[in-house]
ZATOR-44333 format. One line per 3 residues: their letters; for each residue x, y, z of N, C-alpha, C. Coordinates in steps of 0.001 Angstrom, whole numbers. Example, Ala and Ser with C-alpha at 12.3 -4.5 7.8 and 13.67 -1.06 7.14 Angstrom:
<torros>
AS = 13190,-5690,7800,12300,-4500,7800,13200,-3300,7800 ~ 12850,-2250,7080,13670,-1060,7140,12900,30,7870
</torros>
This chain:
<torros>
MRK = 131353,4355,-26846,132500,3322,-27152,133867,4358,-27573 ~ 133467,5300,-28965,133970,6009,-29302,134264,6710,-28900 ~ 133784,7503,-27968,134336,8702,-26910,135165,8076,-26231
TIC = 135144,6603,-25783,136180,5972,-24847,137507,5912,-25334 ~ 137222,5448,-26673,138581,5202,-27366,139089,6723,-27563 ~ 138474,7498,-28041,139418,8843,-28169,139526,9526,-26812
VIL = 139113,9195,-25966,140097,9788,-24347,141050,8847,-24439 ~ 141114,7686,-24475,142518,6966,-24228,143665,7256,-25268 ~ 142918,7640,-26612,144223,7903,-27483,144921,9334,-27058
TLA = 143980,10414,-26896,143858,11410,-26235,145211,11616,-25160 ~ 144862,10690,-24521,145707,10360,-22905,146878,10003,-23651 ~ 147134,9098,-24308,148338,8135,-24521,149513,9326,-25294
FAL = 148974,9994,-26019,149524,11300,-27077,150269,12065,-26059 ~ 149339,12626,-25321,150068,13270,-24066,150893,13027,-23163 ~ 150929,11836,-22553,151811,11026,-22174,152822,10783,-22865
ALM = 152822,10910,-24390,154182,10481,-24866,155102,11844,-24937 ~ 154034,12990,-25122,154646,14231,-25345,155140,14479,-23763 ~ 154957,14370,-22772,155383,14380,-21629,156353,13836,-21003
VGC = 156823,12176,-21872,157820,11795,-21615,159306,12469,-22595 ~ 158662,12760,-23705,159718,13221,-24170,160353,14535,-24177 ~ 159350,15161,-23664,160026,16427,-23094,161084,16586,-21983
SSS = 160792,15311,-20973,161467,15166,-19677,162771,14911,-19737 ~ 163235,14634,-21097,164347,14052,-21437,165291,15259,-21847 ~ 166088,15578,-20893,167277,16671,-21574,168449,15770,-22491
TPA = 168535,15033,-22774,169215,14416,-23581,168977,12841,-24524 ~ 168341,13104,-26044,168418,12227,-26700,168808,11078,-26493 ~ 168508,9758,-26829,168684,8682,-26668,170009,8431,-27804
SSP = 169678,9304,-28988,170676,9295,-30201,171794,9944,-29893 ~ 171978,10949,-29002,172614,11994,-28872,174643,11098,-28527 ~ 174943,11816,-29472,176556,11432,-29742,177596,11360,-28139
ASS = 177066,12272,-27494,177341,12606,-26020,177167,11497,-25011 ~ 175884,10590,-25487,175405,9649,-24550,175912,8041,-25145 ~ 176545,8265,-25841,176988,6584,-26671,178056,6755,-26529
PSA = 178677,5600,-25680,180242,5045,-25424,180815,5179,-26703 ~ 180274,5031,-28024,180798,4359,-29240,181504,5903,-29931 ~ 180731,7008,-29232,181059,8039,-30112,182950,8388,-30563
SPA = 182838,9021,-31375,183977,9615,-32027,184332,10777,-31161 ~ 185764,11161,-31042,186380,12212,-30276,185942,13564,-31054 ~ 185612,13385,-32549,185118,14262,-33271,184033,14786,-33085
ATG = 182876,13738,-32842,181532,13799,-32790,180627,14498,-31232 ~ 181986,14335,-30205,181525,14375,-28848,182265,16175,-29060 ~ 183038,16671,-29457,184155,17570,-29224,184804,17163,-28283
EAS = 185414,16130,-27691,186292,15861,-27020,187851,16907,-27124 ~ 188106,17861,-26327,189462,18585,-26409,189187,19456,-27225 ~ 187667,19858,-27411,187748,21310,-28426,186419,22195,-28026
GGS = 186285,22164,-26274,185382,22681,-25388,184222,22684,-26044 ~ 183822,21111,-26291,182140,20532,-26488,181487,21138,-27776 ~ 182217,22092,-28401,181768,22505,-29707,181531,21409,-30843
GWD = 182417,20417,-30864,182815,19256,-31772,183392,19905,-33084 ~ 183563,19003,-33988,184289,19312,-35455,183600,18837,-36392 ~ 183527,19702,-37826,182696,19554,-38621,183412,19387,-39668
FSD = 183570,18100,-40170,184880,17506,-41441,183621,17484,-43154 ~ 182443,17936,-43116,181988,17313,-43890,182462,18236,-45363 ~ 183273,19429,-45196,183834,20064,-46152,185344,19778,-46144
ANR = 186117,18952,-45278,187605,18887,-45454,187563,18082,-46666 ~ 189124,17917,-47352,189597,17144,-48097,189836,15512,-47184 ~ 189914,14645,-47821,190836,13480,-47099,192407,13682,-47423
VNL = 193074,13369,-46693,194302,13600,-46569,195177,12473,-45877 ~ 195843,11729,-47270,196823,10640,-46476,198056,10922,-46579 ~ 198895,11259,-45048,200125,11767,-45396,201038,10583,-45694
TFA = 202015,10891,-45917,203569,10204,-46540,204068,10421,-45197 ~ 204302,9358,-44416,205118,9296,-43124,206761,8484,-43282 ~ 207473,9573,-43940,208839,8952,-43387,209526,8804,-42234
MYL = 210227,7602,-42167,210245,6523,-41120,212081,6052,-41356 ~ 212808,6614,-40852,214040,6011,-41259,214304,4424,-40415 ~ 213316,4167,-39692,213953,3147,-38489,212687,2172,-39481
PEA = 213487,508,-39316,212679,-248,-39407,211208,-554,-38753 ~ 210762,-831,-39590,209163,-1236,-39686,208793,-1983,-38241 ~ 209676,-3034,-38066,209583,-3460,-36414,210206,-3026,-35614
DVT = 210777,-2196,-35585,211386,-1024,-34509,210401,-1136,-33630 ~ 210878,-1077,-32553,209528,-774,-31497,208874,790,-31207 ~ 210053,1718,-31781,209782,2998,-31915,208870,2999,-32732
TKY = 208746,2700,-34409,208312,2750,-35471,206902,2581,-35307 ~ 206567,940,-34153,205474,760,-33806,204293,1994,-33019 ~ 205126,2305,-32195,204580,3662,-31116,204290,4809,-31722
MTQ = 205261,4924,-33251,204658,6071,-33690,203624,6194,-34919 ~ 203362,4614,-35603,202083,4399,-35954,200600,4810,-34904 ~ 201218,3774,-33468,199842,4004,-33189,199742,5576,-32566
YFD = 200703,6232,-32536,200102,7954,-32265,199452,7979,-33434 ~ 199701,7762,-34780,198890,8576,-35943,197811,7679,-36028 ~ 197487,6740,-35628,196112,5786,-35260,195229,6738,-34771
VIK = 195659,7465,-33588,194979,8673,-32690,194588,9224,-33275 ~ 195104,10161,-34151,194859,11340,-35300,193943,10815,-36186 ~ 194353,9841,-36994,193013,9397,-37619,191760,9210,-36787
EYT = 191586,8537,-35854,190387,8315,-35038,189849,10047,-34974 ~ 190475,10781,-34397,190214,12193,-34557,189502,12879,-35379 ~ 190357,12883,-36182,189908,13406,-37646,188675,12163,-38571
EGT = 188597,11563,-37618,187326,10511,-38379,188003,10362,-39843 ~ 188990,9917,-40009,189782,8982,-41354,189972,9877,-42104 ~ 189469,11587,-41630,189987,12519,-43371,191325,12776,-43067
VDY = 192088,12405,-41969,193569,12597,-42104,194323,11461,-41586 ~ 194488,10587,-42558,195067,9313,-42686,196734,9274,-43183 ~ 197318,8158,-42758,198709,7867,-43147,198967,7184,-43689
TLF = 200111,6853,-44648,200702,5783,-45231,202162,5586,-44674 ~ 202697,4576,-44116,204237,4701,-43556,205141,3891,-44663 ~ 206192,4713,-44375,207141,4407,-45249,208681,4552,-44526
AGS = 208800,2998,-44275,209968,2854,-43127,211139,2301,-43539 ~ 211969,1972,-42760,213261,1786,-43489,213800,2602,-44317 ~ 214080,3739,-44162,214753,4914,-45118,213915,4795,-46520
TIA = 212897,4103,-46353,212440,4121,-48240,212424,5223,-48482 ~ 212270,6571,-47906,211984,7762,-48682,213174,8688,-48244 ~ 213668,8574,-46808,214507,9403,-46639,215437,8654,-45527
TGD = 216994,8803,-45498,217578,8442,-44825,217510,9323,-43370 ~ 217661,8982,-42219,217660,9618,-40868,218862,11056,-41055 ~ 219471,11053,-42004,219564,12620,-42639,219222,13496,-43152
EVL = 218112,12830,-44001,217647,13221,-45157,216339,13823,-45116 ~ 215745,13099,-43740,214263,13230,-43224,214049,15055,-43084 ~ 214838,15543,-42752,214715,17126,-42255,214288,17938,-43766
DAV = 215213,17394,-44861,215231,18311,-46119,213627,17478,-46630 ~ 213563,16344,-46566,212531,15655,-47362,211252,16132,-47059 ~ 210837,16436,-45818,209953,17195,-44555,209894,18573,-45624
RSG = 210581,19395,-45554,210707,20488,-45988,210240,20970,-47370 ~ 210703,20121,-48227,210480,20022,-49642,209171,19240,-50288 ~ 208458,18837,-49036,207250,18222,-49596,207754,16826,-49829
LAD = 208705,16010,-49830,208718,14562,-50681,208156,13850,-49738 ~ 208061,13906,-48276,207185,13502,-47270,206331,14258,-46376 ~ 204738,14576,-46164,203985,15211,-45519,204609,15030,-44047
VGF = 204761,13732,-43347,205207,14047,-41972,206540,13148,-41853 ~ 207695,13520,-40967,208857,12723,-40907,209371,12605,-39419 ~ 209735,11640,-39316,210582,11110,-37956,211963,11781,-37786
FSN = 212003,12731,-37078,213706,13406,-37336,214450,13397,-35928 ~ 215395,12587,-36367,216614,13010,-35074,217231,14021,-35137 ~ 217095,15095,-34211,218094,16150,-33856,219862,15887,-33713
GFA = 220101,14754,-33965,221476,14241,-34016,222078,14939,-35761 ~ 220772,14708,-36108,221147,15141,-37689,220970,16717,-38018 ~ 220959,17405,-36865,220501,18968,-37290,221707,19516,-37088
AGQ = 223180,19455,-37527,224175,20063,-37201,224156,21214,-38320 ~ 224146,22365,-37980,224241,23711,-38779,222590,24377,-39253 ~ 221722,23469,-38600,220357,23676,-39257,219412,24004,-37990
MPI = 219575,23207,-37082,218900,23549,-35871,219807,23571,-34381 ~ 220467,24683,-34250,221241,24708,-33264,220700,24426,-31891 ~ 220013,25461,-31482,219174,25001,-30503,218891,23601,-29900
SYM = 218003,22885,-31114,217514,21474,-31021,218926,20675,-30792 ~ 219834,21123,-31362,221119,20038,-31475,221672,19966,-30188 ~ 221459,20888,-29288,221605,20904,-27965,221445,19895,-27351
LEY = 220136,19426,-27445,219383,18517,-26748,220241,17114,-26364 ~ 220937,16714,-27610,221626,15663,-28075,223184,15593,-27055 ~ 223675,16545,-26085,224867,16306,-25655,224586,16168,-24127
PGV = 224703,15104,-23354,225040,14560,-22050,224880,15751,-21172 ~ 224243,15725,-20691,224528,16973,-19217,223024,17416,-18640 ~ 222250,17395,-19441,220897,17028,-18556,220275,15602,-18072
DYA = 220391,15732,-16940,219935,13791,-16293,218270,14067,-16286 ~ 217749,12838,-17091,216252,12499,-16940,216374,11321,-15960 ~ 215230,11102,-15057,215145,9402,-14430,214358,8768,-15399
NDM = 214032,9007,-16559,213796,7928,-17216,213450,8531,-18557 ~ 212515,7731,-19798,212253,8394,-20969,211016,9301,-20918 ~ 210197,8295,-19894,208874,9900,-19952,208977,10568,-19409
AAA = 210210,10797,-18478,210457,12068,-17880,211110,13271,-19182 ~ 212015,12740,-19535,212550,13289,-20694,211550,13613,-22192 ~ 210468,12564,-22124,209608,13117,-23492,208837,14086,-23269
FAI = 208269,14149,-21803,207144,15159,-21122,208175,16352,-21333 ~ 209674,16439,-20779,210493,17629,-20431,210339,18227,-22028 ~ 211088,17866,-22972,211757,17829,-24040,210090,18617,-24806
NEW = 208905,18083,-24842,207881,18323,-25285,207628,19726,-25152 ~ 207344,20060,-23555,207143,21534,-23270,207850,22267,-23374 ~ 209297,21750,-23589,210322,22772,-23962,210001,23115,-25371
YET = 209903,22350,-26100,209222,22826,-27668,208174,23777,-27649 ~ 207405,23269,-27005,205879,24019,-26831,205996,25424,-26153 ~ 206833,25730,-25410,207485,26994,-24812,208177,27585,-25222
LQL = 209298,27090,-26075,210282,28049,-26799,209837,28504,-28257 ~ 208941,27866,-28919,208405,28062,-30464,209606,28752,-30878 ~ 211076,27927,-31224,211886,27980,-31987,212084,28746,-32905
DEM = 212528,29556,-33384,212580,30079,-34968,213406,29282,-35891 ~ 214283,28160,-35455,214806,27623,-36332,213937,26679,-36946 ~ 212483,26341,-36215,211540,25112,-36168,210514,25961,-37172
KDF = 210553,27171,-37715,209347,27713,-38284,209000,27525,-39776 ~ 209948,26682,-40262,209748,25733,-41647,208656,24920,-41469 ~ 208325,24256,-40505,207765,23070,-40208,206237,23316,-38486
KVL = 205554,22162,-38933,204650,22276,-37895,204957,21541,-37119 ~ 205492,21513,-35787,206217,20538,-35046,204931,19783,-34212 ~ 204626,18703,-34595,203412,17964,-33594,203933,17483,-32500
FGF = 205252,17309,-32414,205651,16708,-30975,207399,16945,-30636 ~ 208001,16842,-29517,209343,16369,-29454,209374,15513,-28293 ~ 210633,14544,-28215,210481,13789,-26926,211912,13338,-27185
GQG = 212380,12389,-25655,213835,12038,-25793,213842,10517,-24955 ~ 214853,9853,-26086,214947,8806,-25362,216673,8324,-24747 ~ 216508,7850,-23629,217894,7350,-23255,218312,6058,-23208
NGG = 219298,5646,-22537,219817,4425,-22250,220706,4143,-24034 ~ 221442,4219,-24113,222293,4027,-25689,223618,3008,-24931 ~ 224520,2847,-25854,225389,2053,-25682,226490,1559,-26751
FLT = 227441,1454,-26443,228558,1118,-27855,228446,-189,-27937 ~ 228202,-682,-29050,228042,-1853,-30233,229640,-2146,-30147 ~ 230649,-2661,-30082,232077,-2901,-30355,232344,-4276,-30881
TVP = 233682,-4196,-31318,234621,-5582,-31908,235161,-6008,-31015 ~ 235783,-4635,-29955,236833,-4624,-29115,236558,-4197,-27263 ~ 236593,-4933,-26878,236079,-4754,-25129,236665,-3407,-24684
LRS = 235341,-2744,-24126,235614,-1532,-23519,235133,-1562,-21762 ~ 235993,-1881,-21071,236108,-2106,-19657,236152,-803,-18918 ~ 237070,14,-19141,237330,943,-18886,237305,1916,-19756
VDD = 237087,3929,-19374,237776,4737,-19886,238822,4759,-20904 ~ 240215,3963,-19884,241340,3882,-20809,241232,3139,-22134 ~ 240468,2158,-22000,240021,1529,-23148,239472,2213,-24384
FRG = 238637,3337,-23750,238131,4507,-25280,239191,4763,-26086 ~ 240480,4918,-25683,241401,5664,-26275,242029,5220,-27514 ~ 241400,5769,-28857,241977,5271,-30486,240795,4560,-30842
VQM = 239680,4196,-30403,238954,3667,-30940,237937,4128,-32019 ~ 237979,3567,-32951,237292,4360,-34426,235625,4086,-34167 ~ 235522,4898,-33586,233553,5124,-33609,232341,5475,-33956
RCA = 231714,4834,-34831,230560,5725,-35298,229673,6348,-34590 ~ 229464,7193,-34967,228575,8024,-34205,227416,9516,-34921 ~ 226044,10004,-34398,225916,11265,-34642,227019,12511,-34549
PVL = 226867,13239,-35540,228007,14332,-35655,227787,15061,-34295 ~ 226729,15116,-33855,226563,15937,-32337,227308,15327,-30969 ~ 227728,14019,-31471,228501,13366,-30165,230320,13073,-30678
APV = 230210,13486,-31796,231926,13492,-32264,232566,14540,-30936 ~ 232339,15688,-30771,232942,16320,-29688,233514,15460,-28093 ~ 231961,14550,-27915,231375,13910,-26662,232968,12554,-26930
MEA = 232866,12107,-28307,233517,10887,-28427,235493,11183,-28608 ~ 235884,12346,-29056,236739,12777,-29096,237222,13187,-27450 ~ 236123,13768,-26421,236896,14297,-25384,236606,12739,-24728
YGM = 236606,11602,-25359,236902,10034,-24208,237872,9791,-24830 ~ 238384,10142,-26288,239815,9991,-26697,239598,8876,-27715 ~ 238271,8856,-28290,238126,8098,-29741,237975,8995,-30694
IPT = 238093,7812,-31961,238354,8408,-32816,236860,8852,-33624 ~ 236059,9464,-33863,234740,9756,-34121,234439,9701,-35620 ~ 233712,8940,-36159,233333,8815,-37482,231810,8743,-37683
SMT = 231193,9549,-38532,230101,9850,-38795,229065,9370,-40117 ~ 228535,8426,-39947,227726,7736,-40894,225980,6942,-40342 ~ 224906,7151,-40984,223731,6916,-40860,224060,5287,-40284
IGE = 223010,5059,-39469,222870,3721,-38715,222969,2764,-39843 ~ 222174,3005,-40876,221540,2128,-41949,223016,1292,-42824 ~ 224293,2224,-42583,225359,2521,-42926,226843,1642,-42006
VYE = 226270,1059,-40654,227320,686,-39719,227382,-897,-39986 ~ 226423,-1274,-40230,226475,-3004,-40587,227882,-3193,-41383 ~ 227710,-2805,-42710,228989,-3296,-43182,230232,-2703,-42881
ALR = 229881,-1128,-42369,231529,-887,-41885,232268,-1791,-40739 ~ 231273,-1965,-39525,231465,-2990,-38762,232027,-4214,-39375 ~ 231514,-4864,-39945,231862,-6140,-40865,233222,-6144,-41311
TGV = 233687,-5048,-41972,234516,-4772,-43074,235697,-4127,-41729 ~ 235630,-3772,-40742,236482,-3233,-39914,237294,-1511,-40334 ~ 235791,-1221,-41025,235960,614,-41606,235939,1294,-39613
VQG = 235158,833,-38998,234597,1276,-37548,234766,284,-36565 ~ 235207,584,-35622,235356,-685,-34307,234274,-714,-33639 ~ 233519,221,-33784,232120,362,-32502,230981,1405,-33245
AMA = 230137,1682,-32538,228940,2053,-32987,228200,2459,-31722 ~ 227873,3843,-31921,227325,4723,-30738,225986,4746,-31024 ~ 224898,4470,-30613,223322,4631,-30697,222554,4255,-29679
MIP = 221231,4005,-29697,220347,4022,-28770,220412,2383,-28950 ~ 220455,1494,-27710,220782,-284,-27566,219740,-1034,-28132 ~ 218323,-216,-28712,217279,-1347,-29544,217467,-937,-30892
AHY = 218371,125,-31131,218346,407,-32354,219728,-355,-33239 ~ 220394,-1031,-31896,221861,-1888,-32370,220843,-3071,-32983 ~ 219940,-3328,-32166,219552,-4817,-32419,218660,-4969,-33573
SFR = 217540,-3487,-33531,216766,-3638,-34969,217816,-3521,-36252 ~ 219050,-3019,-36133,219642,-2923,-37332,220713,-4287,-37677 ~ 220610,-4912,-36466,221157,-6563,-36813,222503,-6290,-36622
LHE = 223064,-5061,-36011,224441,-5154,-35581,224825,-5782,-34391 ~ 224186,-6790,-33433,224874,-7664,-33152,225326,-9021,-33772 ~ 224883,-9031,-35255,225640,-10140,-36029,227261,-9981,-36421
VGS = 227254,-8659,-36110,228865,-8263,-36639,229556,-7451,-35658 ~ 228822,-7806,-34147,229757,-7067,-33136,230249,-8445,-31877 ~ 230865,-8058,-30998,231120,-8923,-30002,230727,-8558,-28325
YIT = 230855,-7370,-28603,230607,-6593,-27145,230024,-5687,-27361 ~ 229251,-5066,-25887,228077,-3956,-26207,228063,-3375,-24518 ~ 228195,-2218,-24563,228664,-1479,-23108,227672,-553,-23229
PDP = 226483,-386,-22171,225522,675,-21827,226246,2008,-21389 ~ 225907,3257,-21979,226378,4479,-21816,224716,5454,-21308 ~ 224985,5269,-19869,223590,5873,-19271,223555,7488,-19495
FYM = 224561,8022,-20278,224798,8896,-20383,223976,9976,-21758 ~ 223665,8883,-22468,223381,8663,-23969,221894,9595,-23928 ~ 222102,10430,-24585,220121,10991,-24593,220377,11137,-26275
CSF = 218993,10598,-26853,218653,11034,-28265,217417,11553,-28115 ~ 217236,12641,-28808,216172,13561,-29051,215381,13794,-30133 ~ 213955,13867,-30705,213166,13424,-31739,212459,14745,-31711
TML = 211841,15028,-33264,210525,16069,-33231,209968,14912,-34460 ~ 208548,15230,-34286,207718,14732,-35488,207335,15717,-36038 ~ 207808,15992,-37161,207454,17417,-38086,206838,17109,-39535
MNL = 205497,18401,-39912,204799,18035,-40671,205053,18992,-41697 ~ 205444,18792,-42982,205186,20030,-43825,203861,20784,-43669 ~ 204813,22115,-44105,204105,23270,-43480,202879,23860,-44171
DVW = 203230,23608,-45859,202019,23270,-46734,201082,22856,-46499 ~ 201455,21539,-46053,200444,20596,-45980,199647,20619,-44552 ~ 200387,21213,-43933,199202,21847,-42431,198455,22930,-42812
NSL = 199008,23862,-43576,198279,25295,-44052,196807,24173,-45058 ~ 196991,23332,-45321,196053,22700,-46231,194511,22130,-45702 ~ 194572,22015,-44097,193910,21352,-43612,192686,22669,-42978
TPD = 191830,22040,-42764,190539,22600,-42509,190802,23331,-40882 ~ 190257,24521,-40293,190605,24536,-39223,190257,23642,-38098 ~ 188935,23118,-38715,188286,21504,-37755,189510,20820,-38129
QQA = 190311,20214,-39115,191205,19435,-38930,192380,19478,-37883 ~ 192477,20721,-38064,193600,21599,-37358,193263,21328,-36053 ~ 192659,21703,-35574,192222,21417,-34213,191738,19958,-33705
AVE = 191233,19195,-34638,191475,17489,-34076,192991,17132,-34167 ~ 193755,17107,-35159,194886,16989,-35211,195688,17387,-33675 ~ 195600,18429,-33603,196375,18909,-32379,195647,18174,-31343
AGS = 194453,17917,-30704,193986,17124,-29759,193933,15765,-29769 ~ 194257,15414,-31101,194731,13637,-31314,196246,13853,-30889 ~ 197056,14843,-31485,198528,14408,-31126,198598,14572,-29983
KVG = 198021,15489,-29128,198081,15703,-27188,197933,14072,-26930 ~ 196503,13454,-27704,196628,12430,-26648,197445,10604,-27130 ~ 197579,10785,-28417,198852,10095,-29162,200017,10233,-28318
FER = 200612,11470,-28255,201915,11757,-27699,201796,11120,-26096 ~ 200757,11229,-25354,200551,10998,-23789,200535,9398,-23915 ~ 199654,8835,-24875,199232,7359,-24930,200353,6511,-25343
HVA = 201046,7035,-26260,202052,6041,-26881,203624,6588,-27132 ~ 203253,7872,-27319,204798,8380,-27494,205719,8770,-26090 ~ 205263,9336,-25159,205664,9192,-23540,205867,8164,-23218
HGR = 204460,7336,-22862,204395,5987,-22305,204667,4767,-23290 ~ 205891,5013,-24118,206685,4024,-24497,207379,3448,-23936 ~ 207657,1933,-24319,208720,1200,-23327,209922,715,-24517
YNE = 210301,2113,-24953,211654,1693,-26065,212850,1124,-25660 ~ 212971,771,-24469,214225,828,-24566,214173,-635,-23676 ~ 213162,-1528,-23613,213118,-2962,-23100,214252,-3549,-23491
KAF = 215141,-3247,-24242,216099,-4416,-24138,217368,-3551,-23706 ~ 217518,-2069,-23538,218484,-1688,-23077,218065,-2074,-21259 ~ 217066,-2634,-20613,216902,-2934,-19366,217445,-4524,-19222
VLS = 217055,-5155,-20360,217128,-6702,-20160,218720,-7184,-21016 ~ 219026,-6761,-21785,220262,-7338,-22659,219858,-8578,-22942 ~ 218960,-9019,-22636,219587,-10433,-22994,219373,-11444,-24701
EFE = 218605,-10030,-25115,218993,-10852,-26845,220795,-10779,-27339 ~ 220973,-9704,-26611,222547,-9508,-26714,223301,-10708,-26638 ~ 222964,-11214,-25331,223812,-12202,-24590,223668,-13241,-25203
NAG = 222048,-13706,-25857,222048,-14780,-26502,222407,-15342,-28300 ~ 222552,-13704,-28459,223274,-14019,-29444,224999,-14052,-29668 ~ 225713,-13902,-28158,226563,-14353,-28022,227465,-13544,-27996
LEV = 227018,-11792,-27360,227794,-10765,-27055,228093,-10669,-25625 ~ 228782,-10498,-25503,229354,-9813,-23867,228879,-8219,-23438 ~ 227905,-8651,-22601,227253,-7214,-21760,228715,-6964,-21081
INL = 229191,-5379,-21195,230158,-5220,-20083,229539,-3554,-19396 ~ 229405,-4105,-18090,228670,-3044,-17487,229506,-2230,-16516 ~ 230111,-518,-16723,231352,-91,-16687,230930,174,-14960
SDA = 231839,239,-14177,232013,420,-12843,231523,1344,-12544 ~ 231458,2061,-11269,230795,3366,-10952,231605,4490,-11006 ~ 233557,3818,-10677,234313,4478,-10922,234436,5202,-12290
ELA = 234471,4109,-13343,234408,4257,-14773,233277,5156,-14976 ~ 232492,5204,-14648,231114,5764,-14934,231485,7403,-14390 ~ 232072,7910,-13555,232116,9113,-12622,233316,9551,-13292
KMA = 234326,8734,-14215,235589,9232,-14957,234800,10100,-15865 ~ 233236,9574,-17012,232854,9456,-17917,232205,10674,-17649 ~ 231732,10845,-16596,230626,12134,-16383,231714,13521,-16340
EIN = 233076,13154,-15382,233869,14502,-15218,234033,14817,-16390 ~ 234053,14054,-17968,234558,14752,-19176,233635,15289,-19692 ~ 232273,14476,-19678,231448,15101,-20883,230546,16455,-19847
GPL = 230479,16214,-18695,229629,16979,-17289,229487,18452,-18570 ~ 230660,19125,-18483,230761,20518,-19302,230283,20692,-20516 ~ 230610,19688,-21493,230235,19820,-22827,228572,20280,-23156
QEQ = 227614,19685,-22692,226275,20968,-23088,226148,22247,-22671 ~ 226719,22783,-21526,226632,23846,-21131,227707,25126,-22110 ~ 228717,24305,-22508,229751,25427,-23329,229299,25311,-24888
YAA = 228613,24180,-25447,228227,24346,-26928,226973,25220,-26669 ~ 225925,25229,-25128,224767,26138,-25422,225257,27759,-25490 ~ 226537,27979,-24515,226912,29247,-24554,227287,29772,-25953
GVG = 227841,28995,-26854,228182,28939,-28237,227299,29272,-29270 ~ 226170,28866,-29059,224832,29264,-29375,223650,29783,-29041 ~ 224037,30508,-28125,223193,31811,-27392,222337,30510,-26869
GTE = 222154,29790,-26542,221198,28882,-25969,221340,28809,-24408 ~ 221866,29405,-23634,221993,29226,-22124,220550,29392,-21674 ~ 219678,30265,-21846,218653,30193,-21034,217594,29043,-21522
ALN = 217679,28388,-22649,216985,27407,-23607,217338,26493,-22559 ~ 218605,26152,-21930,219159,25163,-21772,218756,24950,-20107 ~ 218553,26486,-19311,218134,26445,-18079,216571,25980,-17746
LLK = 215865,26111,-19127,214762,25523,-18872,214516,24270,-19213 ~ 215517,23806,-19966,215404,22780,-20166,215788,21770,-18350 ~ 216445,22411,-17927,216980,21744,-16386,215677,21750,-15918
ELA = 214810,22473,-15775,213709,23331,-14965,212847,21772,-15032 ~ 212692,21601,-16503,211467,20938,-16799,211798,19472,-16575 ~ 213055,19392,-16767,213818,18037,-16313,213483,17703,-15047
EKY = 213854,18762,-14192,213803,18666,-12765,212191,18306,-12317 ~ 211112,19070,-12790,209843,19213,-12723,209041,17640,-13016 ~ 209865,16877,-14413,208913,15888,-14756,209915,14536,-14327
NSI = 210958,14799,-13695,211788,13655,-12723,210934,13290,-11823 ~ 210588,14537,-10857,209873,14544,-9633,208426,13504,-9762 ~ 207882,13527,-11196,206848,13567,-11299,206599,11568,-11517
YAD = 207717,11414,-12483,207701,9937,-13134,208931,9511,-12314 ~ 209916,9719,-11555,210907,8783,-11234,211171,7631,-10892 ~ 209660,7156,-10294,209073,5923,-9702,208193,5291,-10487
FDF = 207534,5490,-11788,206894,4871,-12794,207660,3698,-12930 ~ 206577,2699,-13361,207045,911,-13175,206649,926,-14818 ~ 207349,786,-15675,207282,1009,-17171,206811,-454,-17540
TTI = 207012,-1648,-16812,206703,-2814,-16940,205168,-3029,-16819 ~ 204435,-1862,-16567,203005,-1998,-16510,202539,-1521,-18026 ~ 203093,-927,-18910,202768,-892,-19997,203005,-1879,-21064
PLP = 201872,-2309,-21856,202448,-3538,-22457,203130,-2950,-24004 ~ 203503,-3829,-24457,204634,-3369,-25346,204089,-3257,-26718 ~ 204145,-2655,-27773,203492,-2646,-29234,203350,-3858,-30000
Q = 202395,-4141,-30480,202461,-5502,-31276,202547,-5103,-32524
</torros>
């Protein structure tokens, strides 16, 4: 009896060894677990994985001049949520929206000085500091939609590695179109542009002057009171920004401008970047790529620009310029970007931008943005 039991136990032990050795991937392996984090699986890092055991936990101070409720702000926080996931929470962030830390024109200095660890910067405020980036703000290069603009401008930054950005870690660059004039006077033709006091970013002052307008530079946060009191008669900005800053409460008309392009960069303080471990930096870059493609490039920023119903519901008249009037605008603004590029030694950079725009226009020309859910 004892002999029989011993034989049975011996066979059972041998069978267990055979089963264990025949499995190439243990059941507890992160690679086989659907809930494994990107760091555990080594996603986008050649399969080697990242080790954060010796990494300091970093909470990035994120300076955002747009309001927290703005659709762009929501997409940017989703972007940083991906980075947090990829770094297993060792790189987190705290949002300071609505110019809490810095207004739009102060973001660059805030990130450079360390007042903010990361900042969302509009290149329209880069006059005299980033001459090549400033070129992106001029009308001239045509993009099929925001997705084509986002991918083209981001690859443009990655390719050029501009010396003017050497004080920062550039996480990404991208662009949005579909701007508009929100005014207290009607703009039904290019002739109506003449003499109108128009708030705009400094980069657009030459464009407004070419249209015959009187450009006035101020941050968008100052426009509400300026429109209400008659200091300006209109403001040029992204159409959703008009709504986010409640300018519809003090305006009477909105005229879409298909030539408007607003470009941005997400910048990190260089000392903060250098303080991260190599594995944290690798994870941030991998997460940044995924977050950019998933939330930044695939954003429905201009939902209101397509619909415009919110402005109509608020009592504003939407004025869509005729094809003939748009052709007049194109004739006026067409040469301005090339003239600017030539003046700052950026002709080759502009040529690259045109090539990338053509590349991504062909890819995303027919993309259906309504398939993308709006951020909550």
